[in-house]
C-alpha positions as CSV (number, residue, x, y, z in Angstrom):
1,X,10.8,-25.4,-30.8
2,X,11.1,-26.7,-27.3
3,X,13.0,-29.7,-26.0
4,X,14.2,-31.1,-22.7
5,X,16.9,-33.7,-21.9
6,X,17.5,-35.4,-18.6
7,X,20.0,-37.9,-17.2
8,X,20.2,-39.8,-13.9
9,X,23.1,-41.9,-12.7
10,X,23.1,-44.1,-9.6
11,X,26.7,-44.0,-8.6
12,X,26.0,-46.0,-5.4
13,X,22.5,-47.6,-5.4
14,X,20.2,-45.9,-2.9
15,X,23.1,-43.9,-1.5
16,X,24.6,-41.5,-4.1
17,X,22.8,-40.3,-7.2
18,X,23.7,-37.6,-9.8
19,X,21.0,-36.0,-11.9
20,X,21.0,-33.4,-14.6
21,X,18.7,-31.8,-17.2
22,X,18.9,-29.4,-20.1
23,X,16.0,-27.4,-21.5
24,X,16.1,-25.3,-24.7
25,X,13.5,-23.1,-26.3
26,X,13.7,-21.4,-29.7
27,X,10.8,-19.2,-30.9
28,X,10.6,-17.1,-34.0
29,X,7.8,-14.7,-34.7
30,X,7.3,-13.1,-38.1
31,X,4.7,-10.6,-39.1
32,X,4.0,-8.6,-42.3
33,X,1.7,-5.7,-42.3
34,X,0.4,-4.0,-45.4
35,X,-1.5,-0.7,-45.5
36,X,-3.1,0.3,-48.8
37,X,-5.0,3.5,-49.8
38,X,-8.5,2.8,-50.9
39,X,-11.7,4.7,-51.7
40,X,-14.5,4.9,-49.1
41,X,-17.7,6.9,-48.9
42,X,-19.1,9.2,-46.3
43,X,-22.4,9.4,-48.3
44,X,-23.8,8.6,-51.8
45,X,-21.8,11.4,-53.4
46,X,-19.0,11.9,-50.9
47,X,-16.0,9.7,-51.7
48,X,-12.9,9.8,-49.5
49,X,-9.4,8.2,-49.8
50,X,-8.7,6.2,-46.7
51,X,-5.1,6.1,-45.4
52,X,-4.2,9.0,-47.7
53,X,-2.2,10.8,-45.0
54,X,0.2,7.9,-44.4
55,X,0.1,6.4,-47.9
56,X,0.6,2.8,-48.7
57,X,3.2,1.0,-46.6
58,X,4.7,-2.4,-46.0
59,X,6.1,-3.3,-42.6
60,X,8.1,-6.5,-41.8
61,X,8.7,-7.6,-38.2
62,X,10.9,-10.5,-37.0
63,X,11.5,-11.6,-33.4
64,X,13.8,-14.4,-32.3
65,X,14.1,-15.8,-28.7
66,X,16.6,-18.3,-27.5
67,X,16.3,-19.6,-23.9
68,X,18.5,-22.2,-22.2
69,X,18.1,-23.7,-18.7
70,X,20.4,-26.3,-17.1
71,X,20.5,-28.1,-13.7
72,X,22.9,-30.6,-12.3
73,X,22.8,-31.9,-8.7
74,X,23.8,-34.8,-6.5
75,X,21.9,-36.5,-3.7
76,X,23.7,-38.4,-0.9
77,X,21.7,-40.5,1.5
78,X,24.0,-42.5,3.8
79,X,22.8,-45.5,5.8
80,X,23.1,-44.4,9.5
81,X,20.9,-47.0,11.2
82,X,17.3,-47.1,12.2
83,X,17.3,-44.0,14.4
84,X,19.1,-41.5,12.1
85,X,18.2,-40.3,8.6
86,X,20.3,-37.9,6.6
87,X,20.0,-36.6,3.1
88,X,22.3,-34.1,1.5
89,X,21.7,-32.4,-1.9
90,X,24.0,-29.9,-3.7
91,X,23.9,-28.6,-7.2
92,X,24.2,-25.8,-9.7
93,X,21.8,-24.2,-12.2
94,X,22.0,-21.8,-15.1
95,X,19.5,-19.8,-17.1
96,X,20.2,-17.6,-20.1
97,X,18.0,-15.8,-22.6
98,X,18.7,-13.9,-25.8
99,X,16.1,-11.8,-27.7
100,X,16.5,-10.0,-31.0
101,X,13.9,-8.0,-32.9
102,X,14.0,-6.1,-36.2
103,X,11.3,-4.0,-37.9
104,X,11.7,-2.7,-41.5
105,X,9.2,-0.3,-43.0
106,X,8.9,1.3,-46.5
107,X,6.3,3.5,-48.3
108,X,4.9,3.5,-51.8
109,X,3.4,0.2,-53.0
110,X,3.4,0.3,-56.8
111,X,1.3,-2.9,-57.1
112,X,-1.1,-2.9,-54.1
113,X,-2.1,-6.6,-54.7
114,X,1.6,-7.7,-54.6
115,X,3.3,-6.2,-51.5
116,X,7.1,-6.5,-51.8
117,X,10.0,-4.2,-50.9
118,X,11.2,-4.7,-54.4
119,X,8.0,-3.3,-55.9
120,X,8.0,0.0,-53.9
121,X,9.2,3.5,-54.8
122,X,8.8,5.4,-51.6
123,X,11.0,6.2,-48.5
124,X,12.5,3.4,-46.4
125,X,12.4,4.2,-42.7
126,X,15.4,3.4,-40.5
127,X,15.3,-0.2,-39.3
128,X,14.2,-0.5,-35.7
129,X,16.4,-2.9,-33.9
130,X,15.8,-4.2,-30.3
131,X,17.1,-6.9,-28.2
132,X,18.5,-8.0,-24.8
133,X,20.6,-10.7,-23.1
134,X,20.4,-11.8,-19.5
135,X,21.6,-14.8,-17.5
136,X,21.4,-16.3,-14.0
137,X,23.8,-18.7,-12.4
138,X,23.4,-20.2,-8.9
139,X,24.6,-22.9,-6.5
140,X,22.4,-24.5,-3.9
141,X,22.7,-26.9,-1.0
142,X,20.2,-28.6,1.3
143,X,20.6,-31.0,4.3
144,X,17.8,-32.9,6.0
145,X,18.2,-34.7,9.3
146,X,15.8,-36.8,11.3
147,X,16.1,-38.7,14.6
148,X,13.6,-41.6,15.3
149,X,11.1,-39.8,13.1
150,X,10.4,-37.4,15.9
151,X,13.0,-34.6,15.7
152,X,13.5,-33.1,12.3
153,X,15.8,-30.4,11.0
154,X,16.6,-28.8,7.6
155,X,19.1,-26.3,6.4
156,X,19.4,-24.9,2.9
157,X,21.0,-22.0,1.1
158,X,21.5,-20.5,-2.3
159,X,24.2,-18.3,-3.8
160,X,22.9,-16.6,-6.9
161,X,24.3,-14.2,-9.5
162,X,22.5,-12.2,-12.1
163,X,23.7,-10.2,-15.1
164,X,20.9,-7.7,-14.5
165,X,22.7,-6.1,-11.6
166,X,25.9,-4.0,-11.5
167,X,29.3,-5.7,-10.9
168,X,29.4,-4.9,-7.2
169,X,25.9,-6.3,-6.4
170,X,25.4,-9.2,-8.8
171,X,25.5,-11.9,-6.1
172,X,23.2,-12.7,-3.2
173,X,23.3,-15.3,-0.5
174,X,20.0,-16.7,0.8
175,X,20.0,-19.2,3.7
176,X,17.1,-20.8,5.5
177,X,16.6,-23.3,8.3
178,X,13.7,-25.1,10.0
179,X,13.1,-27.6,12.8
180,X,10.1,-29.8,13.6
181,X,8.9,-31.9,16.4
182,X,6.4,-34.8,15.9
183,X,4.7,-34.9,19.3
184,X,2.5,-37.7,18.2
185,X,5.5,-40.1,18.3
186,X,6.3,-39.4,21.9
187,X,5.4,-41.9,24.6
188,X,3.4,-39.3,26.6
189,X,1.0,-39.1,23.6
190,X,0.2,-42.8,23.5
191,X,-3.2,-42.1,24.9
192,X,-4.2,-40.4,21.6
193,X,-3.0,-43.1,19.2
194,X,-6.5,-44.3,18.4
195,X,-7.5,-41.0,16.8
196,X,-4.4,-38.9,16.3
197,X,-2.1,-40.0,13.5
198,X,0.3,-37.1,13.3
199,X,0.9,-33.9,15.2
200,X,3.9,-31.9,14.3
201,X,4.9,-28.4,15.4
202,X,7.5,-26.5,13.4
203,X,9.6,-23.3,13.3
204,X,11.4,-21.9,10.3
205,X,13.4,-18.8,9.2
206,X,14.7,-18.2,5.8
207,X,15.3,-15.7,3.0
208,X,14.5,-15.6,-0.7
209,X,15.9,-13.4,-3.4
210,X,14.0,-11.8,-6.2
211,X,15.9,-10.6,-9.3
212,X,12.9,-10.4,-11.7
213,X,13.6,-7.0,-13.3
214,X,14.3,-5.8,-16.8
215,X,18.0,-5.9,-17.9
216,X,20.2,-2.8,-18.3
217,X,18.4,-0.8,-15.7
218,X,21.6,0.4,-14.1
219,X,23.2,1.6,-17.3
220,X,22.9,5.1,-19.0
221,X,22.0,4.4,-22.6
222,X,21.0,6.7,-25.4
223,X,19.1,6.1,-28.7
224,X,20.5,7.3,-32.0
225,X,17.9,8.8,-34.3
226,X,17.8,10.5,-37.7
227,X,17.1,14.2,-37.8
228,X,14.8,16.0,-40.2
229,X,17.5,18.6,-40.7
230,X,19.8,18.3,-43.7
231,X,23.5,18.6,-42.9
232,X,25.7,18.7,-46.0
233,X,23.9,16.4,-48.5
234,X,22.3,14.0,-45.9
235,X,20.0,14.0,-42.9
236,X,21.9,14.4,-39.7
237,X,21.9,12.1,-36.7
238,X,21.2,12.9,-33.1
239,X,20.8,11.1,-29.8
240,X,18.3,11.5,-27.0
241,X,19.2,12.3,-23.4
242,X,19.4,9.2,-21.1
243,X,16.9,8.7,-18.3
244,X,17.8,8.6,-14.6
245,X,19.4,5.5,-13.1
246,X,18.9,4.2,-9.6
247,X,21.4,4.8,-6.8
248,X,21.1,1.1,-5.7
249,X,20.2,-2.0,-7.7
250,X,20.5,-5.4,-6.2
251,X,18.5,-8.5,-5.1
252,X,15.2,-7.8,-3.4
253,X,15.2,-10.0,-0.3
254,X,12.2,-11.5,1.6
255,X,13.1,-12.9,5.0
256,X,10.3,-14.9,6.7
257,X,9.8,-16.2,10.2
258,X,7.2,-18.9,10.6
259,X,5.6,-21.0,13.4
260,X,2.9,-23.6,12.7
261,X,1.6,-27.1,13.2
262,X,0.2,-30.0,11.2
263,X,-2.4,-32.5,12.4
264,X,-3.8,-35.7,10.9
265,X,-6.7,-37.4,12.7
266,X,-9.1,-40.3,12.3
267,X,-6.8,-42.5,10.2
268,X,-5.5,-39.5,8.2
269,X,-9.0,-38.5,7.0
270,X,-9.0,-35.1,8.7
271,X,-6.1,-32.8,8.3
272,X,-5.5,-29.4,9.9
273,X,-2.6,-27.0,9.2
274,X,-1.9,-23.6,10.7
275,X,0.9,-21.0,10.1
276,X,1.6,-17.6,11.6
277,X,4.4,-15.7,9.9
278,X,6.2,-12.4,9.8
279,X,8.0,-11.4,6.6
280,X,10.5,-8.6,6.2
281,X,11.1,-7.4,2.6
282,X,14.3,-5.4,2.2
283,X,15.7,-3.6,-0.9
284,X,12.3,-3.7,-2.4
285,X,12.4,-2.9,-6.1
286,X,10.0,0.0,-6.7
287,X,9.8,3.5,-8.0
288,X,11.7,6.2,-6.2
289,X,10.5,9.3,-4.6
290,X,8.5,11.6,-6.9
291,X,10.7,14.2,-8.8
292,X,9.7,17.7,-9.8
293,X,8.6,18.3,-13.4
294,X,11.6,20.5,-14.0
295,X,13.9,17.5,-13.5
296,X,13.1,16.4,-17.0
297,X,12.5,12.7,-16.5
298,X,10.6,10.2,-14.3
299,X,12.1,8.7,-11.1
300,X,13.8,5.4,-11.8
301,X,13.0,2.2,-10.1
302,X,15.5,0.8,-7.6
303,X,15.9,-0.7,-4.1
304,X,13.9,2.1,-2.5
305,X,11.7,0.6,0.1
306,X,11.3,-2.0,2.9
307,X,8.1,-3.8,4.1
308,X,6.9,-5.7,7.0
309,X,4.1,-8.3,6.7
310,X,2.2,-10.1,9.5
311,X,-0.1,-13.0,8.4
312,X,-1.7,-16.3,9.2
313,X,-3.1,-19.2,7.3
314,X,-5.5,-22.0,8.3
315,X,-6.4,-25.0,6.2
316,X,-8.8,-27.9,7.0
317,X,-9.2,-30.9,4.8
318,X,-11.2,-34.1,4.8
319,X,-10.7,-37.2,2.6
320,X,-12.3,-40.6,2.6
321,X,-13.1,-43.6,0.4
322,X,-15.9,-46.2,0.3
323,X,-17.5,-48.6,-2.1
324,X,-20.1,-47.2,-4.5
325,X,-21.8,-49.6,-6.9
326,X,-19.2,-52.2,-6.2
327,X,-16.3,-49.9,-7.0
328,X,-14.0,-47.9,-4.8
329,X,-15.0,-44.3,-4.6
330,X,-12.7,-41.7,-3.0
331,X,-13.1,-37.9,-2.5
332,X,-11.5,-35.0,-0.7
333,X,-12.4,-31.5,0.2
334,X,-10.3,-28.7,1.6
335,X,-11.0,-25.2,2.9
336,X,-8.5,-22.5,3.6
337,X,-8.7,-19.1,5.3
338,X,-5.9,-16.5,5.6
339,X,-5.2,-12.9,6.4
340,X,-2.2,-10.7,6.0
341,X,-1.3,-7.0,6.6
342,X,1.7,-5.2,5.2
343,X,3.3,-1.9,6.2
344,X,6.0,0.2,4.7
345,X,8.9,0.5,7.1
346,X,11.4,2.4,5.0
347,X,10.9,4.9,2.1
348,X,12.2,8.4,1.3
349,X,9.2,10.6,1.4
350,X,10.0,13.7,3.5
351,X,6.7,15.5,2.7
352,X,4.5,12.5,3.5
353,X,2.7,12.7,0.1
354,X,-0.1,10.2,0.0
355,X,0.5,9.4,-3.7
356,X,3.8,7.7,-2.8
357,X,4.8,5.2,-0.2
358,X,5.6,6.6,3.2
359,X,6.8,5.1,6.4
360,X,3.9,3.5,8.3
361,X,1.7,3.2,5.3
362,X,-0.4,0.0,5.2
363,X,-0.8,-1.4,1.7
364,X,-4.4,-1.4,0.7
365,X,-5.5,1.6,2.7
366,X,-7.8,4.2,1.2
367,X,-7.7,7.8,2.3
368,X,-10.8,10.0,2.5
369,X,-12.0,13.1,4.2
370,X,-12.8,14.0,7.8
371,X,-16.6,14.0,8.3
372,X,-18.1,16.9,10.2
373,X,-21.7,15.9,9.9
374,X,-24.8,15.3,7.8
375,X,-27.5,17.9,7.6
376,X,-30.9,16.9,9.0
377,X,-32.9,19.2,6.8
378,X,-32.7,22.1,4.3
379,X,-33.0,24.9,6.9
380,X,-30.1,23.5,8.9
381,X,-28.0,23.1,5.8
382,X,-28.4,26.8,4.8
383,X,-28.9,28.5,8.2
384,X,-27.5,26.4,11.0
385,X,-24.5,24.9,9.2
386,X,-21.8,23.6,11.5
387,X,-19.2,24.1,8.8
388,X,-16.9,27.1,8.9
389,X,-17.3,29.8,6.3
390,X,-15.8,29.0,2.9
391,X,-16.3,25.2,3.0
392,X,-18.2,24.0,-0.1
393,X,-21.6,22.4,0.2
394,X,-22.6,19.7,-2.3
395,X,-26.2,19.0,-3.4
396,X,-27.9,19.5,0.0
397,X,-31.5,18.4,0.2
398,X,-34.0,18.0,3.0
399,X,-35.0,14.8,4.8
400,X,-31.6,13.7,6.1
401,X,-32.2,11.6,9.2
402,X,-29.2,12.3,11.5
403,X,-26.1,14.4,11.9
404,X,-23.0,12.3,12.5
405,X,-20.9,14.2,15.0
406,X,-19.2,11.2,16.7
407,X,-16.9,10.4,13.8
408,X,-14.8,13.5,14.0
409,X,-11.3,13.0,15.4
410,X,-11.4,9.2,15.1
411,X,-8.4,7.4,13.5
412,X,-8.1,4.2,11.5
413,X,-8.1,3.1,7.9
414,X,-10.8,2.4,5.3
415,X,-10.3,-0.8,3.4
416,X,-12.1,-1.7,0.2
417,X,-14.2,-4.5,1.8
418,X,-15.1,-2.3,4.8
419,X,-16.5,0.7,2.9
420,X,-20.1,1.8,3.5
421,X,-22.1,4.6,2.0
422,X,-25.2,6.8,2.5
423,X,-27.5,7.7,-0.3
424,X,-28.0,11.1,1.3
425,X,-25.8,14.0,0.2
426,X,-23.1,15.1,2.7
427,X,-20.6,17.8,3.3
428,X,-16.9,17.3,4.0
429,X,-14.0,19.2,5.4
430,X,-10.6,19.2,3.6
431,X,-8.8,17.2,6.2
432,X,-7.5,13.7,5.4
433,X,-8.0,10.7,7.6
434,X,-8.2,6.9,7.6
435,X,-10.9,4.8,9.2
436,X,-11.5,1.2,10.1
437,X,-14.8,0.0,8.8
438,X,-15.8,-1.9,11.9
439,X,-15.4,1.1,14.0
440,X,-17.4,3.2,11.5
441,X,-20.3,0.7,11.8
442,X,-20.2,0.8,15.6
443,X,-20.2,4.6,15.7
444,X,-23.1,4.8,13.3
445,X,-25.1,2.3,15.4
446,X,-24.5,4.4,18.5
447,X,-25.6,7.6,16.7
448,X,-28.7,6.0,15.5
449,X,-29.5,4.7,18.9
450,X,-29.2,1.0,17.9
451,X,-26.1,0.0,19.9
């Protein structure tokens, strides 16, 4: 069941408006699973009893989910004359979710065709109960100001709290601001009015919080189970050891600095947009440094890393309309291209193990081996090997065209879309390196005499 209610009140027409909405979702999932023993055959004279080891069972599962979301906000747009525009917005929002699950299982169906807990004579397993509760609450504010449609500014902020974090780190403050300048409205741009409809440059800086984690990750909790050992006249109970909890758990914050422009030309038919940005992600929620096996449990996730991202985006669009068959026909096309590179700036990895994050790691890089060379023919591979003694040789055959010596000592990174390969067998040293695919291609051309 899902429903949404909304309300909107004009306190002062076109000046002050208050809006609110309430969304509710209830979902119930029920499942009944029956397992019966039955006779099967491995061959004409080889009958077997299927499911004999587990017997006949009946399992009943029930899951209930309740989700509630509410928003209330007000918009204030005062009349400040023809040159000034101002819009203020402030509000509050709430989200809460409750989940409960129960699984009951019993063995020994007396009437296989009528599965019912009342018609069973076997053991009843302990009910498996699961569930969680979480909630978010936040306040937000935004102010937009414009002067003569040429100079634009915006400031916004959020103050959010989450039950998924410990008491001393539940809350996070996330501000942002931006300014824009429409050069196309300036007098010194009048010469372009016939073909330039809009040209705006903009700068922005802002932060955003991410609290999308599972609840109870900062709490030590233990599960109570029934032992197979009889104590007195009943089976005893025991509990499992808790897992490790993170040292720090709070909002993951992404702070972005952006510069860009928007252009509309030829009566708004051609549109061009460009952005260059740098993003810093702090308190990144990820797994901690690898722990030794003797520790007894896996490393917990927490705020263990920081990232830096440089990127850009370019979009070009065209839209137009004309008459086709006596009727208006409109169309639009848009193309986008972008690129981004991300590096790890903080992470505890004293050994520099490649299986974990490490400071300076570029996300998406692939590590390989340092290449000493390819053998030109079989005699070279067995008698004139350039490899030190003890280095393994893999599937060497004759007929290899060239020995690649120029790649040794180079540095860079191999990315998935840059990888190249040779069908000829090769030998490698046990040294690790990264390589940039474009540089690899250039070196190969040089070595083959094609550069």
